[in-house]
TIKESE-914705 format. One record per residue: residue number from 1; chain; x, y, z negated of N, C-alpha, C, CB in turn. Coordinates in Angstrom, 1 decimal. Glycine has a CB too. Example, Ala and Ser with C-alpha at 12.3 -4.5 7.8 and 13.67 -1.06 7.14 Angstrom:
2
+-----+------+--------+--------+--------+--------+--------+--------+--------+--------+--------+--------+--------+--------+
| pos | unit |   n_c1 |   n_c2 |   n_c3 |  ca_c1 |  ca_c2 |  ca_c3 |   c_c1 |   c_c2 |   c_c3 |  cb_c1 |  cb_c2 |  cb_c3 |
+-----+------+--------+--------+--------+--------+--------+--------+--------+--------+--------+--------+--------+--------+
|   1 |    A |   13.2 |   -5.7 |   -7.8 |   12.3 |   -4.5 |   -7.8 |   13.2 |   -3.3 |   -7.8 |   11.3 |   -4.5 |   -9.0 |
|   2 |    A |   12.8 |   -2.2 |   -7.1 |   13.7 |   -1.1 |   -7.1 |   12.9 |    0.0 |   -7.9 |   14.1 |   -0.6 |   -5.7 |
+-----+------+--------+--------+--------+--------+--------+--------+--------+--------+--------+--------+--------+--------+
***
This chain:
146
+-----+------+--------+--------+--------+--------+--------+--------+--------+--------+--------+--------+--------+--------+
| pos | unit |   n_c1 |   n_c2 |   n_c3 |  ca_c1 |  ca_c2 |  ca_c3 |   c_c1 |   c_c2 |   c_c3 |  cb_c1 |  cb_c2 |  cb_c3 |
+-----+------+--------+--------+--------+--------+--------+--------+--------+--------+--------+--------+--------+--------+
|   1 |    A |  -44.5 |    1.5 |   42.1 |  -43.8 |    1.3 |   42.1 |  -42.9 |    1.2 |   40.4 |  -43.6 |    2.1 |   43.1 |
|   2 |    A |  -42.2 |    0.2 |   40.5 |  -41.4 |   -0.3 |   39.5 |  -39.9 |    0.4 |   39.2 |  -41.4 |   -1.7 |   39.8 |
|   3 |    A |  -39.3 |    1.2 |   38.3 |  -37.8 |    1.3 |   38.7 |  -37.2 |    1.5 |   40.1 |  -37.3 |    0.2 |   38.2 |
|   4 |    A |  -38.2 |    2.1 |   40.9 |  -37.3 |    2.4 |   42.5 |  -37.8 |    1.6 |   43.0 |  -35.7 |    2.3 |   42.7 |
|   5 |    A |  -38.3 |   -0.1 |   42.6 |  -38.2 |   -1.0 |   43.3 |  -39.9 |   -1.6 |   44.0 |  -37.4 |   -2.0 |   42.4 |
|   6 |    A |  -40.0 |   -0.7 |   45.4 |  -41.2 |   -1.8 |   45.5 |  -41.6 |   -2.7 |   46.1 |  -41.9 |   -1.5 |   45.7 |
|   7 |    A |  -43.0 |   -3.7 |   45.8 |  -42.9 |   -4.9 |   45.8 |  -41.4 |   -5.8 |   45.5 |  -43.4 |   -5.0 |   46.9 |
|   8 |    A |  -41.0 |   -5.6 |   44.7 |  -40.0 |   -6.5 |   43.7 |  -40.7 |   -7.8 |   43.0 |  -39.5 |   -5.5 |   42.5 |
|   9 |    A |  -39.9 |   -8.7 |   42.4 |  -40.5 |   -9.7 |   41.6 |  -39.7 |   -9.7 |   40.4 |  -40.7 |  -11.1 |   42.1 |
|  10 |    A |  -39.9 |   -9.2 |   39.5 |  -39.6 |   -9.2 |   38.1 |  -39.4 |  -10.4 |   37.1 |  -40.5 |   -8.5 |   37.8 |
|  11 |    A |  -38.2 |  -10.7 |   35.9 |  -39.0 |  -12.1 |   35.1 |  -39.1 |  -11.0 |   34.0 |  -37.8 |  -14.0 |   34.6 |
|  12 |    A |  -40.3 |  -11.4 |   33.1 |  -41.3 |  -10.5 |   32.3 |  -41.2 |  -10.9 |   31.2 |  -42.6 |  -10.3 |   32.7 |
|  13 |    A |  -41.2 |  -10.7 |   29.5 |  -41.4 |  -11.5 |   28.6 |  -42.4 |  -10.4 |   28.0 |  -40.1 |  -12.2 |   27.9 |
|  14 |    A |  -43.3 |  -11.2 |   27.9 |  -44.6 |   -9.8 |   27.1 |  -44.7 |  -10.7 |   25.0 |  -47.4 |  -10.2 |   28.7 |
|  15 |    A |  -44.5 |   -9.7 |   24.7 |  -43.9 |   -9.5 |   23.2 |  -44.7 |   -8.5 |   22.4 |  -42.1 |   -9.0 |   23.2 |
|  16 |    A |  -45.2 |   -8.8 |   21.1 |  -45.7 |   -8.4 |   20.5 |  -45.7 |   -7.8 |   19.5 |  -46.1 |   -8.8 |   20.5 |
|  17 |    A |  -46.0 |   -6.5 |   19.3 |  -45.5 |   -5.9 |   18.2 |  -46.3 |   -5.1 |   17.4 |  -44.5 |   -5.2 |   18.5 |
|  18 |    A |  -46.2 |   -5.0 |   15.8 |  -46.8 |   -4.2 |   14.6 |  -46.5 |   -2.4 |   15.4 |  -45.7 |   -4.8 |   12.6 |
|  19 |    A |  -47.4 |   -2.1 |   15.2 |  -47.0 |   -0.4 |   15.7 |  -47.7 |    0.5 |   14.2 |  -48.0 |    0.3 |   17.7 |
|  20 |    A |  -47.4 |    0.5 |   13.2 |  -47.5 |    1.1 |   11.8 |  -48.6 |    0.3 |   10.7 |  -48.0 |    2.6 |   12.1 |
|  21 |    A |  -48.8 |    0.8 |    9.8 |  -49.7 |    0.3 |    9.0 |  -51.0 |   -0.2 |    9.0 |  -49.9 |    0.9 |    8.4 |
|  22 |    A |  -51.5 |    0.8 |    9.9 |  -52.9 |    1.3 |   10.3 |  -53.2 |    1.1 |   11.5 |  -53.3 |    2.6 |   10.2 |
|  23 |    A |  -52.6 |    0.9 |   12.3 |  -52.7 |    0.8 |   14.0 |  -53.0 |    0.0 |   14.8 |  -51.9 |    0.9 |   14.6 |
|  24 |    A |  -52.2 |   -1.5 |   13.3 |  -52.6 |   -2.7 |   14.5 |  -51.1 |   -3.0 |   15.5 |  -54.1 |   -2.0 |   15.7 |
|  25 |    A |  -51.9 |   -3.8 |   16.5 |  -50.9 |   -4.7 |   17.2 |  -50.8 |   -3.9 |   18.0 |  -51.3 |   -6.0 |   17.7 |
|  26 |    A |  -49.1 |   -3.9 |   19.2 |  -49.6 |   -3.5 |   20.5 |  -48.8 |   -4.5 |   21.4 |  -49.3 |   -1.8 |   20.7 |
|  27 |    A |  -48.9 |   -4.6 |   22.7 |  -48.0 |   -5.4 |   23.9 |  -47.0 |   -4.6 |   24.1 |  -48.6 |   -5.6 |   25.4 |
|  28 |    A |  -46.0 |   -5.5 |   25.0 |  -45.3 |   -4.7 |   25.3 |  -44.6 |   -5.5 |   26.5 |  -44.5 |   -4.2 |   24.1 |
|  29 |    A |  -44.3 |   -5.4 |   27.4 |  -43.8 |   -6.1 |   28.4 |  -42.3 |   -5.6 |   28.8 |  -44.8 |   -6.0 |   29.5 |
|  30 |    A |  -41.1 |   -6.3 |   28.7 |  -39.9 |   -6.2 |   28.7 |  -39.4 |   -7.3 |   29.8 |  -39.5 |   -6.3 |   27.3 |
|  31 |    A |  -38.6 |   -6.4 |   30.6 |  -38.0 |   -7.1 |   31.8 |  -36.9 |   -7.7 |   31.3 |  -37.7 |   -6.1 |   33.0 |
|  32 |    A |  -36.0 |   -9.1 |   31.5 |  -35.4 |   -9.4 |   31.1 |  -34.0 |   -9.5 |   32.1 |  -35.9 |  -10.1 |   30.6 |
|  33 |    A |  -34.4 |   -9.2 |   33.0 |  -33.8 |   -9.9 |   34.5 |  -33.9 |   -8.7 |   35.8 |  -35.0 |  -11.6 |   34.9 |
|  34 |    A |  -32.9 |   -8.7 |   36.1 |  -32.9 |   -8.0 |   38.0 |  -33.9 |   -8.9 |   38.8 |  -31.1 |   -8.2 |   39.0 |
|  35 |    A |  -34.5 |   -8.1 |   39.6 |  -35.7 |   -8.1 |   40.9 |  -34.8 |   -9.2 |   41.4 |  -36.1 |   -6.4 |   42.1 |
|  36 |    A |  -35.6 |  -10.4 |   41.8 |  -35.1 |  -11.6 |   42.1 |  -35.6 |  -12.1 |   43.5 |  -35.4 |  -12.5 |   40.9 |
|  37 |    A |  -36.5 |  -11.1 |   44.1 |  -37.1 |  -11.4 |   45.3 |  -38.1 |  -10.1 |   46.0 |  -38.0 |  -12.7 |   44.9 |
|  38 |    A |  -37.8 |   -9.7 |   47.0 |  -38.7 |   -8.4 |   47.2 |  -39.4 |   -8.8 |   48.6 |  -37.7 |   -6.8 |   47.2 |
|  39 |    A |  -40.5 |   -8.5 |   48.2 |  -41.9 |   -9.0 |   49.2 |  -42.7 |   -7.6 |   49.5 |  -43.2 |  -10.3 |   48.2 |
|  40 |    A |  -42.2 |   -7.2 |   50.6 |  -42.6 |   -5.9 |   51.5 |  -44.4 |   -6.3 |   51.7 |  -41.5 |   -5.8 |   53.2 |
|  41 |    A |  -44.4 |   -7.2 |   52.7 |  -45.8 |   -8.0 |   53.6 |  -45.4 |   -9.7 |   53.2 |  -45.6 |   -7.6 |   56.0 |
|  42 |    A |  -46.4 |  -10.3 |   52.8 |  -46.2 |  -11.1 |   51.5 |  -46.7 |  -12.4 |   53.2 |  -47.6 |  -10.7 |   49.6 |
|  43 |    A |  -47.6 |  -11.9 |   54.0 |  -47.7 |  -12.4 |   54.9 |  -47.1 |  -12.7 |   55.6 |  -48.0 |  -12.2 |   55.3 |
|  44 |    A |  -46.0 |  -11.8 |   56.2 |  -45.1 |  -11.8 |   57.1 |  -43.9 |  -13.3 |   56.5 |  -44.4 |   -9.9 |   57.2 |
|  45 |    A |  -43.6 |  -13.0 |   55.4 |  -42.7 |  -14.2 |   54.9 |  -43.2 |  -15.8 |   55.5 |  -42.8 |  -14.0 |   53.1 |
|  46 |    A |  -44.7 |  -16.7 |   55.5 |  -44.9 |  -17.2 |   56.0 |  -44.6 |  -17.5 |   57.3 |  -45.5 |  -17.2 |   55.5 |
|  47 |    A |  -45.1 |  -16.3 |   57.8 |  -44.8 |  -16.8 |   59.7 |  -43.1 |  -16.8 |   60.0 |  -45.6 |  -15.4 |   61.2 |
|  48 |    A |  -42.6 |  -16.0 |   58.9 |  -41.2 |  -15.7 |   59.4 |  -40.7 |  -17.8 |   59.7 |  -39.9 |  -14.6 |   57.9 |
|  49 |    A |  -40.8 |  -18.5 |   58.2 |  -40.4 |  -19.8 |   57.9 |  -40.9 |  -20.7 |   59.6 |  -41.5 |  -20.4 |   56.2 |
|  50 |    A |  -42.3 |  -20.0 |   60.3 |  -42.5 |  -21.1 |   61.1 |  -41.9 |  -20.2 |   62.5 |  -44.2 |  -21.7 |   61.1 |
|  51 |    A |  -41.3 |  -19.0 |   62.6 |  -41.0 |  -18.3 |   64.0 |  -40.3 |  -19.1 |   64.7 |  -40.1 |  -17.0 |   63.9 |
|  52 |    A |  -39.3 |  -19.9 |   64.2 |  -38.6 |  -21.0 |   65.1 |  -39.2 |  -22.3 |   65.3 |  -37.4 |  -21.3 |   64.6 |
|  53 |    A |  -40.6 |  -22.3 |   65.0 |  -40.8 |  -23.6 |   65.4 |  -41.8 |  -23.8 |   66.3 |  -40.9 |  -24.4 |   64.4 |
|  54 |    A |  -42.0 |  -24.8 |   67.1 |  -43.1 |  -25.2 |   68.4 |  -43.5 |  -26.5 |   67.8 |  -42.4 |  -25.4 |   70.2 |
|  55 |    A |  -45.0 |  -26.9 |   68.2 |  -45.5 |  -28.0 |   67.8 |  -45.9 |  -29.1 |   69.1 |  -46.6 |  -27.5 |   67.0 |
|  56 |    A |  -45.2 |  -30.3 |   69.2 |  -45.5 |  -30.8 |   70.6 |  -46.7 |  -31.9 |   70.0 |  -43.9 |  -31.6 |   71.4 |
|  57 |    A |  -47.7 |  -31.9 |   71.1 |  -48.9 |  -32.5 |   70.6 |  -48.6 |  -33.6 |   71.9 |  -50.6 |  -31.4 |   70.6 |
|  58 |    A |  -49.4 |  -35.2 |   71.8 |  -49.2 |  -36.0 |   72.9 |  -48.3 |  -37.5 |   72.5 |  -48.4 |  -35.0 |   73.8 |
|  59 |    A |  -47.2 |  -37.6 |   71.1 |  -46.2 |  -38.4 |   71.6 |  -46.9 |  -39.3 |   70.3 |  -44.2 |  -37.7 |   71.7 |
|  60 |    A |  -46.4 |  -40.6 |   71.6 |  -46.9 |  -41.9 |   70.3 |  -46.0 |  -42.5 |   69.4 |  -47.5 |  -43.2 |   71.0 |
|  61 |    A |  -47.0 |  -42.9 |   68.6 |  -46.6 |  -43.2 |   67.2 |  -46.5 |  -44.7 |   66.8 |  -47.6 |  -42.7 |   66.4 |
|  62 |    A |  -45.1 |  -45.4 |   66.6 |  -45.0 |  -46.2 |   66.2 |  -44.2 |  -46.7 |   64.6 |  -44.7 |  -46.4 |   67.1 |
|  63 |    A |  -44.5 |  -47.5 |   64.2 |  -43.6 |  -47.5 |   62.6 |  -42.4 |  -47.2 |   62.8 |  -43.4 |  -48.7 |   61.8 |
|  64 |    A |  -41.6 |  -47.8 |   63.9 |  -40.3 |  -47.5 |   63.7 |  -39.6 |  -46.9 |   64.7 |  -39.7 |  -48.4 |   63.4 |
|  65 |    A |  -39.7 |  -45.5 |   64.3 |  -39.7 |  -44.1 |   65.9 |  -38.5 |  -43.5 |   65.0 |  -41.5 |  -42.4 |   66.3 |
|  66 |    A |  -37.5 |  -43.2 |   66.1 |  -36.6 |  -42.3 |   66.7 |  -37.1 |  -41.3 |   67.5 |  -35.6 |  -43.0 |   67.4 |
|  67 |    A |  -37.3 |  -40.0 |   66.4 |  -37.8 |  -39.1 |   67.0 |  -36.7 |  -38.1 |   67.7 |  -38.6 |  -38.5 |   66.1 |
|  68 |    A |  -35.7 |  -38.1 |   67.7 |  -34.9 |  -37.0 |   68.5 |  -34.6 |  -38.0 |   69.8 |  -33.4 |  -36.3 |   67.6 |
|  69 |    A |  -34.6 |  -39.1 |   70.0 |  -34.5 |  -40.2 |   71.5 |  -35.9 |  -39.6 |   72.0 |  -34.4 |  -42.4 |   71.4 |
|  70 |    A |  -36.9 |  -39.7 |   71.3 |  -37.8 |  -39.9 |   71.9 |  -37.8 |  -38.3 |   72.7 |  -39.0 |  -40.4 |   71.0 |
|  71 |    A |  -37.8 |  -37.0 |   72.0 |  -38.0 |  -35.9 |   72.3 |  -36.6 |  -35.6 |   73.6 |  -38.0 |  -35.0 |   70.7 |
|  72 |    A |  -35.5 |  -36.0 |   73.3 |  -34.6 |  -36.0 |   74.7 |  -35.1 |  -37.0 |   75.9 |  -32.9 |  -36.4 |   74.3 |
|  73 |    A |  -35.6 |  -37.6 |   75.5 |  -36.5 |  -39.0 |   76.4 |  -37.3 |  -37.6 |   77.8 |  -38.6 |  -40.3 |   74.8 |
|  74 |    A |  -38.2 |  -37.0 |   76.4 |  -39.5 |  -36.3 |   77.4 |  -38.6 |  -35.0 |   78.0 |  -41.3 |  -35.6 |   76.1 |
|  75 |    A |  -38.1 |  -34.6 |   77.4 |  -37.5 |  -33.2 |   77.8 |  -37.0 |  -33.0 |   78.9 |  -36.7 |  -32.7 |   77.1 |
|  76 |    A |  -36.3 |  -34.1 |   79.3 |  -34.7 |  -34.8 |   80.8 |  -36.8 |  -35.2 |   81.4 |  -32.7 |  -37.5 |   80.1 |
|  77 |    A |  -36.7 |  -36.0 |   81.2 |  -38.3 |  -36.3 |   82.3 |  -38.9 |  -35.5 |   82.5 |  -39.4 |  -37.2 |   81.9 |
|  78 |    A |  -39.7 |  -35.3 |   82.1 |  -40.6 |  -33.7 |   82.2 |  -40.5 |  -32.4 |   82.3 |  -41.0 |  -33.5 |   81.4 |
|  79 |    A |  -39.8 |  -31.8 |   81.8 |  -39.0 |  -30.4 |   81.4 |  -37.9 |  -30.0 |   82.2 |  -38.4 |  -30.4 |   80.0 |
|  80 |    A |  -37.0 |  -31.6 |   82.5 |  -36.1 |  -31.5 |   83.3 |  -35.2 |  -30.2 |   82.7 |  -36.7 |  -31.5 |   84.7 |
|  81 |    A |  -35.2 |  -30.1 |   81.7 |  -33.8 |  -29.2 |   80.7 |  -33.5 |  -30.4 |   79.6 |  -34.4 |  -27.4 |   79.7 |
|  82 |    A |  -32.0 |  -29.7 |   79.3 |  -31.3 |  -30.2 |   78.6 |  -30.9 |  -29.5 |   77.1 |  -30.3 |  -30.5 |   79.3 |
|  83 |    A |  -32.2 |  -29.9 |   76.1 |  -32.0 |  -29.3 |   75.0 |  -31.3 |  -29.8 |   73.6 |  -33.2 |  -29.0 |   74.7 |
|  84 |    A |  -30.1 |  -29.5 |   72.8 |  -29.4 |  -29.8 |   72.1 |  -30.1 |  -30.7 |   71.3 |  -29.0 |  -28.9 |   71.6 |
|  85 |    A |  -30.4 |  -31.9 |   71.0 |  -31.0 |  -32.0 |   69.7 |  -30.5 |  -32.4 |   68.8 |  -31.9 |  -32.6 |   69.7 |
|  86 |    A |  -28.9 |  -32.2 |   68.8 |  -28.4 |  -32.1 |   67.9 |  -29.1 |  -30.4 |   66.7 |  -26.8 |  -32.1 |   68.6 |
|  87 |    A |  -28.5 |  -30.0 |   67.8 |  -29.2 |  -28.2 |   66.7 |  -30.9 |  -28.2 |   66.2 |  -29.2 |  -26.5 |   68.1 |
|  88 |    A |  -31.6 |  -29.7 |   66.2 |  -32.8 |  -29.3 |   66.0 |  -33.4 |  -30.7 |   64.6 |  -33.6 |  -29.2 |   67.7 |
|  89 |    A |  -34.4 |  -29.6 |   64.1 |  -35.0 |  -31.0 |   63.6 |  -36.4 |  -31.2 |   63.2 |  -34.4 |  -31.4 |   62.4 |
|  90 |    A |  -36.4 |  -32.6 |   63.9 |  -37.9 |  -33.1 |   64.1 |  -38.5 |  -33.6 |   63.6 |  -38.3 |  -33.5 |   64.9 |
|  91 |    A |  -39.9 |  -33.9 |   63.1 |  -40.7 |  -34.5 |   62.0 |  -42.0 |  -34.5 |   62.5 |  -40.6 |  -33.7 |   60.6 |
|  92 |    A |  -42.6 |  -35.2 |   62.2 |  -44.1 |  -35.8 |   62.3 |  -44.9 |  -35.0 |   61.2 |  -44.1 |  -37.7 |   62.0 |
|  93 |    A |  -46.4 |  -34.7 |   61.8 |  -46.6 |  -33.6 |   60.9 |  -48.0 |  -34.7 |   60.5 |  -46.8 |  -31.8 |   61.7 |
|  94 |    A |  -48.0 |  -34.8 |   59.5 |  -50.0 |  -35.7 |   58.9 |  -48.8 |  -37.3 |   59.5 |  -52.6 |  -35.0 |   60.7 |
|  95 |    A |  -48.5 |  -38.0 |   58.2 |  -48.0 |  -39.3 |   58.9 |  -48.8 |  -40.5 |   58.5 |  -46.6 |  -39.6 |   58.5 |
|  96 |    A |  -50.0 |  -39.7 |   57.7 |  -51.3 |  -40.8 |   56.9 |  -51.5 |  -41.4 |   57.7 |  -52.8 |  -40.4 |   56.4 |
|  97 |    A |  -52.2 |  -42.7 |   58.5 |  -53.2 |  -43.2 |   59.5 |  -54.3 |  -43.3 |   58.6 |  -52.8 |  -44.6 |   60.4 |
|  98 |    A |  -55.1 |  -43.0 |   59.6 |  -56.7 |  -43.1 |   59.1 |  -57.6 |  -44.1 |   59.9 |  -57.5 |  -41.7 |   59.2 |
|  99 |    A |  -58.1 |  -45.0 |   59.9 |  -59.0 |  -45.9 |   60.9 |  -59.4 |  -45.2 |   61.7 |  -59.9 |  -46.7 |   60.6 |
| 100 |    A |  -59.6 |  -43.8 |   61.9 |  -60.5 |  -43.4 |   62.9 |  -59.2 |  -42.6 |   63.4 |  -62.1 |  -42.6 |   62.6 |
| 101 |    A |  -58.3 |  -42.4 |   63.0 |  -57.7 |  -41.6 |   64.2 |  -57.3 |  -42.1 |   65.1 |  -56.9 |  -41.0 |   64.2 |
| 102 |    A |  -57.7 |  -41.9 |   66.4 |  -57.3 |  -42.1 |   67.9 |  -56.0 |  -41.5 |   68.2 |  -58.4 |  -41.5 |   68.9 |
| 103 |    A |  -55.9 |  -40.4 |   68.0 |  -54.7 |  -39.4 |   69.1 |  -53.5 |  -39.6 |   67.7 |  -55.4 |  -37.1 |   69.5 |
| 104 |    A |  -51.8 |  -39.3 |   68.4 |  -51.5 |  -39.5 |   67.5 |  -50.9 |  -38.3 |   66.8 |  -50.9 |  -40.4 |   67.7 |
| 105 |    A |  -50.1 |  -38.3 |   65.9 |  -50.0 |  -37.4 |   64.9 |  -48.9 |  -35.8 |   65.7 |  -49.2 |  -38.4 |   63.4 |
| 106 |    A |  -49.2 |  -34.8 |   65.6 |  -48.3 |  -34.2 |   66.7 |  -46.6 |  -33.7 |   65.7 |  -49.4 |  -32.7 |   67.7 |
| 107 |    A |  -45.6 |  -33.3 |   66.9 |  -44.2 |  -33.3 |   66.0 |  -43.9 |  -31.7 |   65.9 |  -42.8 |  -34.2 |   66.9 |
| 108 |    A |  -43.4 |  -31.3 |   64.8 |  -42.6 |  -30.4 |   64.1 |  -41.2 |  -30.1 |   65.0 |  -42.2 |  -31.2 |   62.7 |
| 109 |    A |  -41.2 |  -29.4 |   65.8 |  -39.8 |  -29.0 |   66.6 |  -39.4 |  -27.9 |   65.9 |  -39.9 |  -28.5 |   68.1 |
| 110 |    A |  -38.1 |  -28.0 |   64.8 |  -37.8 |  -26.8 |   64.5 |  -36.5 |  -26.6 |   65.0 |  -38.0 |  -26.6 |   63.2 |
| 111 |    A |  -36.2 |  -25.2 |   65.5 |  -35.0 |  -24.7 |   66.5 |  -34.2 |  -24.6 |   66.0 |  -35.1 |  -23.6 |   67.3 |
| 112 |    A |  -33.2 |  -24.6 |   65.8 |  -32.1 |  -23.6 |   65.0 |  -31.2 |  -22.3 |   65.9 |  -30.9 |  -24.7 |   64.3 |
| 113 |    A |  -31.5 |  -22.7 |   66.9 |  -31.2 |  -21.5 |   67.9 |  -32.3 |  -20.9 |   69.0 |  -30.0 |  -22.0 |   68.9 |
| 114 |    A |  -32.3 |  -19.8 |   68.9 |  -33.5 |  -18.9 |   69.8 |  -33.6 |  -19.1 |   71.3 |  -33.2 |  -17.2 |   69.6 |
| 115 |    A |  -32.7 |  -19.6 |   71.7 |  -32.4 |  -18.9 |   73.3 |  -32.7 |  -20.8 |   73.5 |  -30.3 |  -17.8 |   74.0 |
| 116 |    A |  -32.5 |  -22.0 |   72.7 |  -32.8 |  -23.4 |   73.1 |  -34.8 |  -23.2 |   72.5 |  -31.5 |  -24.8 |   71.8 |
| 117 |    A |  -35.2 |  -22.4 |   72.0 |  -36.7 |  -22.3 |   71.6 |  -37.1 |  -21.5 |   72.7 |  -37.0 |  -21.6 |   70.0 |
| 118 |    A |  -36.8 |  -20.7 |   73.3 |  -37.5 |  -19.8 |   74.7 |  -37.7 |  -20.6 |   75.9 |  -36.5 |  -18.7 |   75.2 |
| 119 |    A |  -35.9 |  -21.1 |   75.8 |  -35.8 |  -22.3 |   77.2 |  -37.1 |  -23.1 |   76.8 |  -34.2 |  -23.6 |   77.2 |
| 120 |    A |  -37.4 |  -23.7 |   75.5 |  -38.3 |  -24.8 |   75.7 |  -39.7 |  -24.3 |   75.8 |  -38.2 |  -25.9 |   74.6 |
| 121 |    A |  -40.0 |  -22.7 |   75.4 |  -41.5 |  -22.8 |   75.4 |  -41.8 |  -22.2 |   76.9 |  -42.4 |  -22.0 |   74.0 |
| 122 |    A |  -40.7 |  -21.5 |   77.7 |  -41.0 |  -20.9 |   79.0 |  -40.7 |  -21.9 |   79.9 |  -40.1 |  -19.6 |   79.4 |
| 123 |    A |  -40.7 |  -23.4 |   79.8 |  -40.7 |  -24.4 |   80.5 |  -42.2 |  -25.4 |   79.9 |  -39.1 |  -25.0 |   80.5 |
| 124 |    A |  -43.1 |  -25.4 |   79.3 |  -43.9 |  -25.4 |   78.9 |  -45.3 |  -26.0 |   79.8 |  -43.8 |  -24.4 |   78.4 |
| 125 |    A |  -45.1 |  -25.4 |   81.3 |  -45.9 |  -25.6 |   81.6 |  -46.2 |  -26.8 |   82.5 |  -46.1 |  -24.7 |   81.9 |
| 126 |    A |  -44.9 |  -27.2 |   83.1 |  -44.3 |  -28.8 |   83.1 |  -45.1 |  -29.8 |   83.2 |  -43.6 |  -29.1 |   81.9 |
| 127 |    A |  -45.5 |  -30.1 |   81.6 |  -46.2 |  -30.3 |   80.7 |  -47.5 |  -30.9 |   81.3 |  -46.2 |  -29.1 |   80.2 |
| 128 |    A |  -47.7 |  -29.7 |   82.2 |  -49.4 |  -29.6 |   82.9 |  -49.7 |  -31.4 |   83.6 |  -49.5 |  -28.0 |   84.7 |
| 129 |    A |  -51.0 |  -32.2 |   83.2 |  -50.9 |  -32.9 |   83.7 |  -50.8 |  -34.4 |   83.5 |  -50.3 |  -32.5 |   84.0 |
| 130 |    A |  -49.7 |  -34.0 |   82.1 |  -49.4 |  -35.1 |   81.6 |  -50.3 |  -35.3 |   79.9 |  -47.8 |  -35.1 |   81.6 |
| 131 |    A |  -49.6 |  -35.9 |   79.5 |  -50.0 |  -36.2 |   77.8 |  -50.0 |  -35.0 |   76.6 |  -48.8 |  -37.2 |   77.3 |
| 132 |    A |  -49.1 |  -34.5 |   77.2 |  -48.1 |  -33.8 |   76.4 |  -48.2 |  -32.3 |   76.4 |  -46.9 |  -34.0 |   76.9 |
| 133 |    A |  -48.8 |  -32.0 |   75.0 |  -48.5 |  -30.3 |   75.4 |  -47.8 |  -29.3 |   74.2 |  -50.0 |  -29.5 |   75.9 |
| 134 |    A |  -48.1 |  -28.6 |   74.1 |  -47.0 |  -27.4 |   73.4 |  -47.9 |  -26.6 |   72.8 |  -46.0 |  -26.4 |   74.6 |
| 135 |    A |  -47.6 |  -26.5 |   71.6 |  -48.2 |  -24.6 |   70.9 |  -46.9 |  -24.3 |   69.9 |  -50.3 |  -24.6 |   69.4 |
| 136 |    A |  -47.7 |  -23.0 |   69.4 |  -46.9 |  -22.6 |   68.4 |  -46.9 |  -22.9 |   66.7 |  -47.1 |  -21.3 |   68.6 |
| 137 |    A |  -46.1 |  -23.4 |   66.1 |  -46.4 |  -23.5 |   64.8 |  -46.9 |  -22.0 |   63.7 |  -45.1 |  -24.1 |   64.4 |
| 138 |    A |  -48.4 |  -22.2 |   63.6 |  -49.6 |  -21.4 |   63.5 |  -50.1 |  -22.0 |   61.9 |  -50.8 |  -21.7 |   64.9 |
| 139 |    A |  -49.8 |  -21.2 |   61.0 |  -50.8 |  -21.2 |   59.5 |  -52.2 |  -21.5 |   59.9 |  -51.0 |  -19.5 |   58.7 |
| 140 |    A |  -53.2 |  -21.9 |   59.3 |  -54.2 |  -21.5 |   59.4 |  -55.3 |  -20.6 |   59.5 |  -54.3 |  -21.8 |   59.1 |
| 141 |    A |  -54.8 |  -19.7 |   58.9 |  -55.2 |  -18.0 |   59.0 |  -54.7 |  -17.8 |   60.7 |  -53.9 |  -16.8 |   57.7 |
| 142 |    A |  -53.7 |  -18.2 |   60.6 |  -53.2 |  -17.3 |   62.4 |  -53.8 |  -18.1 |   63.3 |  -51.2 |  -17.3 |   63.1 |
| 143 |    A |  -54.4 |  -19.4 |   62.8 |  -54.9 |  -20.3 |   64.1 |  -56.4 |  -19.4 |   64.5 |  -55.2 |  -22.4 |   63.5 |
| 144 |    A |  -57.0 |  -19.4 |   62.9 |  -58.7 |  -18.9 |   62.8 |  -58.5 |  -17.6 |   62.9 |  -59.7 |  -19.3 |   61.3 |
| 145 |    A |  -57.7 |  -16.2 |   63.3 |  -57.3 |  -15.0 |   63.5 |  -57.3 |  -15.5 |   65.4 |  -55.8 |  -14.4 |   62.5 |
| 146 |    A |  -56.7 |  -16.3 |   66.1 |  -56.1 |  -16.1 |   67.4 |  -57.6 |  -16.6 |   68.1 |  -54.6 |  -17.1 |   67.8 |
+-----+------+--------+--------+--------+--------+--------+--------+--------+--------+--------+--------+--------+--------+
***
């Protein structure tokens, strides 16, 4: 604990000073600013970034694709729901094309509203029997632990 702030990140400068004629050198650590960020649980900060994300598998790729219109078509056709796609950020994960890649890269759906995420997640069972599937956006460590 430093200055009463647990787990805080401080900007510091290391300086060297002479401490008397016979004693030699000493190192001092001087704080040059207030704490910038508090990390109580560093693992939680990564999962918070992913907590509003879902991953959609099975959406075909082409060179000039409009991901939002594809997503709107899939949700109305298969899930029978109207997701406000203007409130979402849709990106393709891993766009590098390998010559041995047979499956399309998944889509990352970043929701801005919790209610839309819950609605999409609860209707995912309607993808059963289709080429599509949905999962949580987990880090590699979380996937291994699960």
